[in-house]
C-alpha positions in Angstrom: 10.8 -20.9 -12.1 12.7 -17.6 -11.7 10.3 -15.9 -14.1 7.4 -16.8 -11.9 9.3 -15.5 -8.8 10.2 -12.3 -10.6 6.5 -11.9 -11.6 5.4 -12.4 -8.0 7.9 -9.8 -6.8 6.7 -7.4 -9.5 3.1 -7.9 -8.5 3.9 -7.4 -4.8 5.8 -4.1 -5.6 2.7 -3.0 -7.5 0.7 -3.7 -4.3 3.1 -1.6 -2.2 3.1 1.3 -4.6 -0.8 1.3 -4.8 -0.9 1.1 -0.9 1.4 4.2 -0.7 -0.8 6.1 -3.1 -3.9 4.9 -1.3 -2.4 5.9 2.1 -2.0 9.5 1.0 -5.8 9.4 0.2 -6.7 7.8 3.5 -7.3 4.3 2.1 -4.0 2.4 2.2 -5.5 -1.0 2.7 -7.8 -0.6 -0.3 -4.9 0.6 -2.4 -2.9 -2.4 -1.3 -5.7 -4.8 -2.2 -6.2 -3.1 -5.6 -2.5 -3.4 -6.3 -2.4 -7.0 -5.2 -5.4 -8.0 -7.3 -4.8 -5.9 -10.4 -1.1 -5.3 -10.4 -0.2 -2.3 -12.5 -3.8 -1.5 -13.2 -4.3 -1.4 -9.4 -1.7 1.4 -9.2 -3.7 3.4 -11.8 -7.0 2.7 -10.0 -5.5 3.9 -6.7 -4.2 7.0 -8.4 -7.5 7.8 -9.9 -9.6 7.2 -6.7 -10.7 10.1 -4.6 -10.3 8.1 -1.4 -11.9 9.6 1.7 -11.7 13.1 0.3 -14.3 15.6 -0.9 -14.3 18.9 -2.7 -14.1 22.0 -0.5 -17.4 23.9 -1.1 -15.5 27.2 -1.4 -12.3 26.6 -3.3 -13.1 23.1 -4.8 -9.8 21.6 -3.7 -9.9 18.0 -2.5 -9.8 17.8 1.3 -10.3 15.2 4.0 -14.0 14.5 4.6 -13.5 15.0 8.3 -11.8 18.4 7.9 -13.4 21.3 9.7 -11.2 23.9 8.1 -10.0 23.8 4.5 -6.1 23.7 4.4 -6.1 25.5 1.1 -8.5 28.5 1.6 -8.6 28.4 5.4 -12.4 28.6 5.5 -14.5 26.7 8.0 -16.2 23.7 6.5 -18.6 22.7 9.3 -21.3 25.2 8.2 -21.1 24.1 4.6 -21.7 20.4 5.5 -25.1 21.1 7.0 
C-alpha cells in the first residue's frame, strides 16, 4: 500500500516539475497534464516542447510569439511577422 502511495506522490511531483517547465514556455497547464499522464516522460516532453515561442527572424533565438521586440537582439519583430 505504501508503495502505491509513494508511486502516486512521485507521479504528482513529475506533474509539478513538468508544469514548472511548461510555465516558463507559456504552457503550464499543458506541462502539468503531460507530467500527470506520462510521469517522467512528461517532464522530457515538456522540456523539449517549444511552447508558445517562435524563432526571432533576425537572431534566431526563441522568443514569445506575441513579442514586438526581441529581448535578445532588441530588433522590432512586428515588421517581420507580416
